[in-house]
TIDREN-349835 format. One record per residue: residue in one letter; x, y, z of N, C-alpha, C in turn. Coordinates in steps of 0.1 Angstrom, whole numbers, padded with zeros to 4 digits, always signed. Layout:
<atoms>
AXYZXYZXYZ ...
</atoms>
This chain:
<atoms>
M-0343-0057+0077-0340-0045+0080-0327-0045+0088 T-0317-0036+0086-0305-0036+0094-0304-0032+0110 S-0296-0037+0116-0298-0038+0132-0290-0027+0136 S-0293-0021+0147-0285-0009+0152-0276-0016+0160 A-0262-0010+0162-0250-0013+0167-0253-0006+0185 P-0250-0013+0195-0254-0012+0206-0243+0006+0210 A-0250+0011+0219-0244+0024+0223-0234+0020+0229 P-0217+0025+0224-0206+0025+0232-0209+0026+0250 A-0202+0018+0258-0199+0025+0271-0192+0033+0274 P-0190+0037+0285-0178+0046+0289-0167+0040+0292 P-0154+0041+0287-0141+0033+0292-0142+0030+0308 T-0137+0018+0310-0136+0015+0326-0123+0009+0327 D-0111+0010+0319-0100-0001+0317-0089+0009+0327 G-0090+0021+0334-0081+0029+0343-0070+0035+0333 L-0075+0038+0322-0065+0046+0315-0067+0062+0316 D-0066+0066+0330-0071+0081+0331-0064+0091+0327 H-0051+0086+0320-0047+0097+0314-0048+0101+0299 L-0055+0093+0298-0060+0094+0282-0077+0099+0281 P-0080+0109+0270-0094+0112+0270-0104+0100+0272 R-0117+0102+0276-0123+0096+0276-0133+0093+0264 T-0135+0104+0256-0142+0107+0246-0132+0108+0232 M-0137+0109+0220-0127+0110+0208-0137+0115+0196 R-0132+0121+0185-0139+0118+0174-0143+0106+0165 A-0151+0107+0157-0155+0094+0152-0163+0099+0138 L-0163+0090+0128-0171+0089+0117-0179+0077+0122 V-0196+0079+0124-0204+0072+0127-0215+0066+0115 K-0216+0054+0110-0231+0052+0102-0243+0052+0113 D-0248+0066+0114-0256+0068+0123-0270+0067+0119 H-0271+0068+0108-0285+0064+0102-0284+0053+0086 A-0296+0049+0085-0300+0042+0074-0300+0048+0059 G-0288+0055+0056-0291+0066+0044-0278+0066+0041 E-0277+0074+0029-0267+0080+0024-0258+0090+0035 G-0242+0091+0038-0235+0097+0043-0233+0091+0056 L-0221+0099+0066-0221+0094+0078-0220+0107+0088 G-0223+0103+0099-0222+0111+0112-0208+0114+0117 F-0208+0129+0122-0195+0131+0128-0197+0133+0143 E-0190+0125+0151-0192+0126+0167-0181+0129+0172 S-0181+0143+0181-0170+0149+0187-0166+0143+0200 E-0178+0136+0207-0173+0132+0221-0181+0116+0221 R-0178+0109+0211-0179+0094+0214-0170+0088+0226 H-0174+0075+0232-0165+0070+0244-0153+0067+0237 R-0142+0064+0240-0132+0059+0237-0133+0043+0241 P-0129+0036+0229-0130+0021+0232-0124+0016+0244 T-0129+0006+0250-0122+0000+0264-0112-0014+0258 L-0102-0012+0266-0091-0020+0264-0094-0033+0271 G-0092-0043+0267-0092-0057+0272-0077-0064+0274 P-0077-0071+0282-0064-0076+0283-0055-0079+0272 R-0061-0082+0263-0054-0091+0253-0052-0081+0240 D-0058-0069+0243-0058-0056+0231-0050-0046+0232 V-0050-0040+0222-0038-0030+0218-0048-0015+0218 L-0046-0006+0225-0054+0004+0219-0043+0016+0211 I-0047+0018+0201-0040+0029+0191-0049+0040+0187 R-0038+0050+0188-0042+0066+0183-0039+0064+0168 V-0052+0066+0160-0050+0068+0148-0042+0082+0141 R-0035+0082+0132-0029+0093+0127-0034+0095+0116 K-0035+0086+0107-0039+0086+0091-0050+0073+0090 A-0059+0078+0082-0068+0064+0078-0072+0067+0060 G-0074+0057+0055-0075+0059+0041-0092+0055+0037 I-0097+0062+0028-0109+0058+0022-0109+0049+0015 C-0117+0036+0011-0118+0024+0001-0130+0023-0004 G-0133+0014-0014-0143+0011-0018-0154+0007-0012 T-0150+0000+0000-0161-0006+0010-0166+0006+0017 D-0159+0017+0022-0162+0030+0028-0173+0039+0019 R-0170+0036+0004-0177+0042-0004-0193+0034-0004 H-0193+0022-0004-0204+0015-0007-0213+0020+0008 I-0208+0021+0019-0211+0024+0034-0217+0037+0034 W-0210+0045+0028-0212+0062+0025-0226+0063+0018 Q-0224+0053+0005-0237+0058-0005-0250+0047+0001 W-0246+0038+0010-0256+0028+0014-0265+0020+0004 D-0256+0015-0004-0260+0005-0013-0270-0005-0010 D-0272-0017-0016-0279-0029-0012-0270-0035-0001 W-0259-0037-0006-0248-0047-0001-0245-0038+0015 A-0246-0025+0016-0243-0019+0030-0252-0021+0038 A-0269-0019+0033-0280-0020+0037-0284-0032+0044 G-0278-0044+0038-0277-0057+0043-0268-0062+0051 R-0257-0054+0055-0244-0057+0059-0243-0052+0072 I-0242-0037+0074-0236-0028+0082-0246-0024+0092 P-0242-0024+0105-0250-0022+0112-0251-0006+0120 V-0263-0001+0117-0267+0012+0122-0258+0018+0136 G-0248+0028+0139-0243+0028+0148-0230+0026+0148 I-0224+0019+0139-0207+0014+0138-0199+0027+0135 V-0187+0029+0137-0176+0037+0135-0170+0026+0124 T-0169+0032+0109-0164+0026+0100-0149+0028+0096 G-0147+0024+0087-0129+0027+0082-0122+0013+0085 H-0112+0012+0078-0103-0001+0082-0088-0001+0079 E-0086+0011+0069-0072+0015+0065-0064+0025+0074 F-0054+0022+0082-0049+0034+0089-0036+0029+0093 A-0028+0041+0100-0015+0041+0105-0015+0047+0118 G-0012+0045+0129-0010+0050+0143+0000+0046+0151 V-0003+0052+0164+0010+0049+0173-0002+0043+0187 I+0005+0034+0193+0001+0027+0205+0001+0033+0218 E-0011+0036+0222-0010+0045+0236-0012+0036+0247 A-0018+0023+0247-0017+0015+0257-0016+0000+0253 V-0015-0007+0260-0018-0022+0257-0022-0031+0269 G-0029-0041+0269-0036-0050+0277-0024-0054+0288 D-0031-0061+0297-0022-0066+0306-0018-0079+0304 A-0025-0088+0295-0016-0098+0288-0008-0097+0274 V-0008-0086+0270+0003-0082+0257+0016-0081+0261 H+0025-0086+0254+0037-0087+0255+0047-0082+0245 N+0044-0084+0235+0047-0080+0220+0051-0066+0217 Y+0041-0057+0225+0039-0044+0219+0041-0036+0232 A+0043-0023+0230+0043-0012+0240+0041+0001+0236 A+0036+0008+0248+0032+0021+0240+0043+0030+0233 G+0040+0037+0223+0050+0045+0217+0052+0040+0202 Q+0049+0026+0199+0049+0021+0186+0044+0025+0174 R+0047+0028+0166+0038+0030+0153+0035+0018+0146 V+0025+0015+0142+0017+0005+0139+0004+0005+0130 S+0002-0003+0122-0010-0005+0115-0016-0016+0119 A-0029-0024+0112-0035-0035+0115-0040-0044+0107 E-0039-0056+0105-0046-0064+0097-0061-0065+0102 G-0071-0059+0095-0086-0058+0098-0093-0068+0097 H-0090-0078+0094-0097-0094+0095-0095-0100+0105 I-0104-0100+0114-0101-0106+0130-0111-0118+0131 T-0101-0128+0137-0105-0142+0138-0099-0149+0153 A-0109-0158+0156-0106-0163+0168-0093-0175+0165 W-0092-0180+0155-0078-0185+0153-0082-0200+0157 R-0095-0206+0158-0098-0215+0157-0101-0227+0147 D-0106-0222+0134-0111-0229+0125-0101-0234+0114 Y-0106-0243+0107-0095-0249+0096-0085-0241+0093 N-0094-0228+0084-0082-0223+0079-0072-0213+0083 S-0077-0208+0098-0070-0202+0106-0057-0211+0109 R-0060-0223+0112-0052-0233+0119-0040-0236+0108 T-0044-0233+0093-0034-0238+0083-0029-0228+0071 G-0028-0214+0079-0022-0207+0073-0032-0196+0064 N-0043-0197+0064-0053-0190+0057-0060-0183+0067 A-0058-0175+0075-0067-0169+0086-0077-0159+0079 H-0074-0152+0067-0080-0143+0059-0093-0148+0053 I-0092-0160+0055-0106-0166+0047-0116-0174+0060 A-0112-0171+0069-0116-0182+0082-0131-0175+0083 R-0139-0188+0089-0153-0185+0087-0158-0177+0096 D-0149-0173+0107-0154-0166+0117-0152-0151+0116 T-0145-0146+0107-0139-0135+0104-0149-0123+0106 K-0140-0113+0115-0147-0100+0116-0141-0088+0115 I-0147-0080+0103-0141-0069+0098-0141-0055+0104 L-0130-0050+0108-0128-0034+0115-0138-0029+0102 G-0147-0018+0108-0153-0010+0104-0164-0013+0096 V-0167-0028+0096-0177-0037+0092-0186-0042+0101 D-0179-0051+0107-0186-0061+0119-0182-0054+0134 R-0172-0047+0135-0171-0037+0146-0164-0029+0144 D-0164-0018+0156-0158-0007+0150-0146-0003+0145 G-0145+0008+0135-0133+0008+0130-0123+0020+0132 V-0117+0023+0121-0104+0032+0122-0108+0047+0120 F-0119+0047+0115-0124+0065+0115-0130+0072+0127 A-0117+0069+0136-0120+0076+0150-0103+0080+0155 D-0104+0087+0166-0090+0088+0171-0083+0080+0179 F-0093+0070+0183-0087+0056+0189-0093+0041+0183 V-0087+0034+0181-0093+0018+0179-0087+0008+0188 V-0093-0003+0189-0088-0013+0198-0087-0023+0190 V-0075-0032+0188-0077-0047+0181-0065-0056+0188 P-0072-0068+0185-0064-0078+0193-0046-0078+0189 E-0039-0081+0200-0026-0083+0198-0022-0091+0182 E-0027-0099+0181-0023-0108+0170-0024-0099+0154 N-0033-0090+0156-0039-0083+0144-0028-0072+0143 V-0020-0067+0152-0008-0058+0147+0004-0059+0144 W+0002-0048+0134+0016-0048+0123+0027-0035+0128 P+0036-0037+0132+0046-0028+0134+0050-0022+0121 I+0053-0007+0123+0056-0001+0109+0069+0002+0110 H+0080-0003+0099+0093-0001+0096+0098+0015+0099 P+0107+0020+0103+0107+0032+0106+0111+0040+0094 D+0116+0033+0084+0117+0039+0068+0102+0041+0063 I+0094+0035+0067+0079+0036+0058+0069+0049+0064 P+0070+0058+0060+0060+0068+0065+0048+0065+0066 D+0037+0075+0074+0027+0071+0076+0016+0070+0065 R+0016+0082+0058+0010+0082+0046+0008+0067+0037 V+0020+0061+0034+0022+0048+0028+0019+0039+0037 A+0018+0037+0052+0018+0024+0060+0000+0027+0062 A-0005+0036+0058-0019+0038+0061-0026+0031+0048 V-0022+0027+0039-0024+0020+0027-0023+0005+0025 F-0015+0001+0037-0010-0012+0034-0019-0023+0033 D-0037-0018+0035-0044-0027+0036-0048-0029+0020 P-0050-0019+0012-0054-0020+0000-0044-0025-0010 L-0030-0021-0006-0018-0025-0012-0015-0041-0011 G-0020-0045-0001-0020-0061+0003-0026-0064-0007 N-0042-0062-0012-0048-0068-0020-0042-0067-0034 A-0037-0060-0036-0028-0059-0049-0015-0066-0050 V-0011-0068-0039+0001-0077-0037-0003-0093-0037 H-0012-0095-0031-0021-0108-0027-0023-0114-0044 T-0030-0105-0049-0034-0106-0062-0025-0110-0073 V-0012-0101-0076-0002-0102-0085+0006-0115-0083 L+0013-0117-0070+0020-0127-0063+0015-0140-0065 A-0003-0142-0063-0009-0155-0064-0010-0161-0076 A-0007-0147-0087-0011-0152-0100+0003-0156-0107 G+0014-0152-0103+0028-0156-0105+0032-0150-0117 V+0033-0136-0118+0033-0127-0131+0049-0128-0134 S+0059-0129-0126+0072-0130-0131+0073-0135-0145 G+0081-0126-0156+0084-0132-0168+0070-0135-0174 Q+0058-0130-0171+0047-0133-0179+0040-0121-0184 S+0033-0123-0196+0024-0112-0198+0009-0111-0190 V+0009-0098-0187-0005-0098-0180-0016-0086-0184 L-0026-0089-0182-0033-0079-0184-0044-0080-0171 I-0043-0062-0169-0050-0058-0158-0063-0051-0160 S-0076-0057-0159-0087-0052-0161-0095-0045-0151 G-0093-0030-0149-0097-0022-0144-0086-0015-0133 V-0084-0003-0135-0072+0004-0127-0080+0015-0121 G-0088+0010-0110-0091+0021-0099-0076+0020-0090 I-0082+0023-0077-0071+0023-0066-0061+0010-0066 I-0068-0001-0063-0059-0013-0063-0057-0019-0077 G-0062-0017-0088-0057-0017-0101-0047-0012-0101 L-0045+0000-0103-0030+0008-0103-0021+0005-0095 M-0024+0002-0083-0015-0004-0073-0008-0019-0082 A-0020-0028-0084-0013-0038-0091-0004-0034-0106 V-0006-0022-0111+0006-0022-0122+0018-0019-0117 T+0022-0011-0107+0034-0009-0101+0038-0021-0095 V+0032-0028-0091+0035-0043-0081+0037-0051-0094 A+0030-0054-0099+0032-0064-0114+0047-0059-0120 K+0050-0044-0123+0062-0041-0130+0073-0046-0120 A+0072-0043-0106+0083-0047-0096+0087-0063-0094 A+0073-0069-0098+0073-0084-0096+0081-0091-0107 G+0080-0084-0119+0091-0088-0132+0080-0091-0140 A+0070-0084-0142+0062-0088-0153+0066-0084-0166 A+0069-0094-0177+0075-0090-0190+0067-0079-0198 R+0054-0081-0200+0046-0071-0204+0033-0066-0198 I+0027-0055-0196+0017-0054-0187+0008-0044-0197 F-0006-0050-0198-0015-0042-0203-0026-0040-0197 C-0035-0030-0197-0045-0027-0187-0057-0022-0197 T-0069-0022-0191-0081-0015-0196-0091-0010-0187 D-0097-0001-0188-0104+0008-0182-0112+0019-0189 V-0123+0023-0185-0130+0033-0193-0125+0049-0188 D-0119+0048-0178-0115+0062-0174-0101+0068-0180 P-0101+0076-0191-0089+0078-0199-0076+0083-0190 K-0080+0093-0177-0070+0096-0166-0066+0085-0160 R-0074+0075-0156-0065+0064-0150-0059+0057-0160 L-0063+0056-0170-0053+0048-0182-0041+0053-0184 A-0041+0067-0182-0030+0076-0187-0020+0075-0173 L-0027+0070-0160-0015+0072-0152-0013+0057-0151 A-0019+0044-0155-0015+0033-0156+0000+0032-0164 R-0002+0038-0173+0009+0038-0185+0021+0045-0178 K+0020+0057-0169+0029+0062-0163+0036+0051-0152 L+0029+0046-0145+0032+0034-0135+0040+0025-0140 G+0038+0022-0153+0047+0011-0157+0037-0001-0167 A+0024+0005-0169+0019-0004-0179+0021+0000-0196 D+0024-0013-0204+0031-0009-0217+0020-0002-0226 E+0009-0010-0224-0005-0005-0232-0015-0004-0221 A-0024+0009-0223-0037+0009-0218-0046+0012-0229 F-0058+0003-0227-0070+0005-0238-0081+0010-0228 N-0090+0018-0236-0103+0019-0233-0113+0012-0236 A-0118+0003-0225-0128-0009-0229-0141-0003-0236 A-0141+0011-0231-0156+0013-0238-0156+0014-0252 E-0146+0016-0259-0145+0016-0273-0143+0004-0279 G-0150-0006-0273-0151-0019-0280-0139-0029-0276 D-0144-0038-0283-0136-0052-0279-0121-0052-0288 G-0119-0043-0297-0107-0042-0307-0093-0041-0299 F-0093-0038-0288-0079-0044-0279-0075-0056-0279 I-0086-0065-0277-0082-0078-0275-0072-0087-0288 K-0079-0081-0299-0070-0083-0310-0057-0077-0308 A-0054-0066-0306-0042-0059-0303-0036-0066-0293 I-0038-0069-0282-0033-0079-0273-0028-0094-0278 R-0036-0099-0285-0030-0110-0292-0021-0109-0298 S-0022-0099-0308-0011-0094-0320+0004-0094-0312 A+0004-0089-0300+0015-0084-0292+0019-0099-0285 T+0013-0106-0283+0017-0120-0276+0016-0133-0284 R+0023-0133-0298+0021-0141-0305+0010-0149-0312 G-0002-0140-0311-0015-0144-0313-0022-0151-0304 E-0013-0155-0290-0020-0165-0281-0029-0155-0272 G-0027-0145-0267-0034-0140-0254-0022-0137-0244 T-0029-0132-0232-0017-0131-0220-0017-0141-0214 D-0005-0144-0207-0005-0154-0196-0013-0154-0183 V-0016-0139-0180-0021-0139-0168-0031-0127-0166 L-0044-0130-0164-0055-0118-0163-0057-0113-0144 L-0053-0101-0143-0058-0099-0127-0073-0089-0133 E-0082-0096-0126-0095-0089-0128-0100-0080-0116 M-0095-0067-0117-0098-0060-0107-0111-0050-0106 S-0119-0053-0116-0130-0043-0114-0143-0047-0111 G-0143-0060-0113-0160-0067-0111-0170-0062-0121 A-0166-0055-0131-0176-0053-0141-0179-0065-0151 P-0191-0070-0154-0194-0079-0163-0186-0078-0178 M-0188-0068-0184-0182-0064-0194-0165-0066-0194 A-0159-0063-0186-0143-0066-0181-0142-0079-0181 M-0150-0086-0174-0145-0101-0170-0146-0106-0183 D-0156-0107-0191-0159-0113-0201-0144-0110-0211 Q-0146-0096-0213-0134-0094-0222-0121-0099-0217 G-0117-0099-0205-0104-0102-0199-0104-0117-0203 F-0111-0124-0202-0110-0140-0201-0107-0139-0217 R-0114-0134-0225-0112-0136-0241-0098-0132-0244 A-0093-0122-0235-0078-0116-0239-0067-0125-0233 L-0074-0137-0224-0063-0146-0220-0059-0156-0229 R-0049-0163-0228-0045-0175-0236-0051-0184-0229 N-0050-0197-0236-0056-0212-0232-0045-0215-0224 G-0050-0221-0213-0043-0225-0201-0035-0215-0195 G-0039-0199-0194-0034-0189-0187-0040-0189-0172 T-0038-0180-0165-0041-0179-0151-0050-0167-0150 A-0059-0168-0144-0068-0155-0139-0068-0155-0125 A-0066-0144-0119-0069-0139-0104-0079-0131-0106 L-0089-0132-0097-0103-0123-0096-0102-0117-0085 L-0101-0105-0081-0103-0098-0070-0114-0087-0071 G-0119-0083-0081-0133-0074-0083-0143-0081-0079 L-0153-0070-0074-0165-0078-0068-0176-0074-0080 P-0186-0082-0086-0195-0076-0094-0205-0073-0082 A-0211-0061-0088-0224-0055-0080-0236-0069-0077 R-0238-0075-0085-0247-0086-0087-0246-0096-0094 S-0254-0107-0095-0251-0119-0104-0249-0116-0117 V-0237-0120-0127-0234-0120-0137-0240-0132-0147 T-0241-0130-0160-0239-0141-0170-0226-0139-0175 F-0219-0154-0175-0208-0155-0178-0207-0167-0189 D-0197-0168-0199-0198-0182-0205-0185-0191-0199 F-0190-0199-0190-0178-0211-0183-0173-0219-0197 N-0182-0222-0203-0176-0232-0215-0163-0227-0222 A-0167-0213-0229-0155-0206-0236-0145-0204-0228 N-0147-0197-0218-0138-0186-0210-0131-0193-0197 I-0138-0207-0193-0126-0214-0184-0126-0232-0190 I-0136-0238-0190-0137-0251-0194-0128-0253-0207 F-0134-0247-0217-0127-0252-0231-0111-0245-0234 K-0108-0232-0223-0096-0227-0224-0089-0233-0213 G-0093-0241-0203-0083-0250-0195-0073-0242-0187 C-0082-0227-0183-0074-0221-0176-0073-0220-0158 K-0065-0216-0155-0065-0218-0140-0072-0204-0131 V-0084-0207-0124-0090-0194-0119-0088-0194-0105 L-0083-0182-0099-0080-0180-0084-0091-0168-0080 G-0099-0171-0067-0104-0161-0064-0099-0156-0055 I-0095-0142-0051-0086-0133-0045-0098-0128-0033 N-0090-0130-0022-0100-0125-0008-0093-0118+0002 G-0090-0104+0000-0081-0099+0011-0064-0101+0010 R-0059-0104+0020-0045-0107+0019-0043-0119+0030 K-0032-0124+0026-0028-0135+0037-0022-0130+0048 M-0025-0137+0059-0017-0132+0074-0008-0141+0078 W+0004-0138+0077+0008-0123+0075+0022-0123+0062 E+0021-0134+0054+0029-0136+0041+0029-0122+0035 T+0015-0117+0030+0015-0106+0019+0020-0094+0028 W+0019-0093+0042+0024-0083+0047+0039-0082+0049 Y+0045-0089+0047+0062-0092+0047+0067-0089+0031 R+0056-0095+0021+0059-0092+0011+0058-0076+0007 M+0047-0071+0012+0043-0055+0009+0055-0046+0016 E+0060-0052+0027+0069-0045+0034+0082-0043+0024 D+0084-0053+0020+0101-0056+0015+0098-0048+0000 L+0086-0049-0010+0085-0042-0021+0083-0029-0017 V+0080-0024-0008+0080-0008-0004+0093-0001+0002 L+0101-0010+0009+0115-0010+0011+0123-0009-0001 S+0121-0017-0012+0129-0016-0022+0127-0005-0031 G+0121+0005-0027+0119+0015-0038+0114+0012-0050 R+0109+0001-0056+0103+0000-0068+0091+0004-0070 L+0083+0003-0058+0069+0009-0062+0065+0022-0065 E+0056+0025-0072+0053+0040-0075+0039+0042-0066 L+0038+0050-0056+0027+0048-0048+0025+0066-0044 D+0032+0077-0049+0032+0088-0045+0020+0094-0056 E+0018+0087-0068+0007+0093-0079-0005+0085-0074 I-0005+0076-0064-0018+0071-0063-0024+0076-0052 I-0015+0082-0040-0020+0086-0028-0020+0103-0033 T-0034+0107-0037-0033+0120-0043-0040+0131-0032 H-0047+0127-0020-0053+0140-0013-0055+0133+0002 E-0050+0146+0009-0051+0143+0025-0061+0151+0027 F-0068+0149+0038-0079+0160+0044-0080+0159+0057 A-0084+0170+0066-0083+0166+0083-0099+0161+0085 I-0099+0154+0094-0108+0145+0097-0125+0152+0099 E-0123+0166+0102-0133+0177+0102-0138+0177+0089 D-0130+0176+0078-0133+0176+0065-0139+0163+0057 Y-0144+0156+0065-0146+0145+0060-0157+0141+0048 E-0165+0151+0046-0173+0151+0037-0168+0155+0024 K-0157+0166+0023-0150+0169+0012-0141+0155+0008 A-0136+0148+0018-0128+0138+0016-0134+0127+0005 F-0146+0124+0012-0156+0114+0004-0159+0118-0009 A-0162+0129-0008-0165+0136-0022-0155+0136-0033 T-0141+0140-0028-0130+0137-0037-0126+0127-0041 M-0131+0112-0034-0128+0102-0040-0139+0095-0046 I-0153+0099-0044-0163+0093-0053-0165+0100-0064 D-0162+0114-0067-0161+0120-0080-0151+0119-0088 G-0142+0110-0085-0132+0108-0092-0119+0116-0093 A-0120+0129-0086-0110+0139-0087-0097+0133-0080 G-0099+0126-0068-0088+0119-0063-0086+0103-0066 I-0076+0096-0060-0074+0084-0062-0076+0078-0048 K-0064+0076-0042-0065+0073-0027-0068+0084-0019 V-0076+0088-0013-0077+0096-0001-0076+0093+0011 L-0064+0100+0020-0067+0099+0031-0071+0111+0041 M-0074+0107+0053-0082+0116+0063-0067+0118+0077 N-0065+0129+0083-0059+0130+0090-0067+0131+0106 F-0061+0126+0115-0066+0129+0127-0057+0136+0137 E-0044+0137+0133-0038+0144+0140-0041+0161+0141 
</atoms>
């Protein structure tokens, strides 16, 4: 049984110039959908916290799982929590012990929060720390007028980057981390699955200097967009395995140097590894919905390939790379960020994302 989050207490932080309540989307029941609260108590500001007024927030695959209340969500998400973790906003106030930020700054934030005490946190891999708590999953998130995050998690937004782009730095970071970890420069690349992050991976791989980019998916519209974003070839995996022969034909009979597996679909994983050359590199970001049957002997051991498990983004290396890529003008994100809705129209926003009419959907709190 999923536990309920405790009811938030009224703020007692002395910020009397700010509203004591806010609008918020809350997982208020164990079932499909979210609830809209118009007078939820604003979160309280601690001494090392930053209080951010949310301007724009993105809907991602995790939010879809929570909305649909699948097995993962039912076993992971506390009823009563404010959801959401992708956003851009402006600082309204900072705690007494915060010295690096001030009210009025435009910011986003890394949604993985850690105490910075375990091995990975202290050796440059805080994104996979054992004690990580995630905004909108383990603690109240950003589908609200206000969110509180620790000072260490704040990311200042460059003045040349608009809010609508800064609001998707979280998923863009997943794409950037996956692409750069695999080392695609000068390499042939297969991206299996061109959902939101897969499409971002196409434009990131192109900007990072991939020699040739191949894509697979089962959605013809997404495949067409992948071509527009820079894929050399895009294949419908639902039509069978024939594309593997085509990829091998285009790569000296060897297969691609790199596989970026973004779908989590068992069929796509198997096809992707079979299209990868011996000694190639596979970076796996997609999450299977359940345990899968996989031929380790043929696809990994005898192939002699390198397999990378990708979880989130590096703090903060990936964020610097993201900012540089966006400022370079080489990323094509306008075709991916397709819709914006007022927060009161959240049901339409989720429907647009879930039924595939939109790709990256934002909600506006202004």
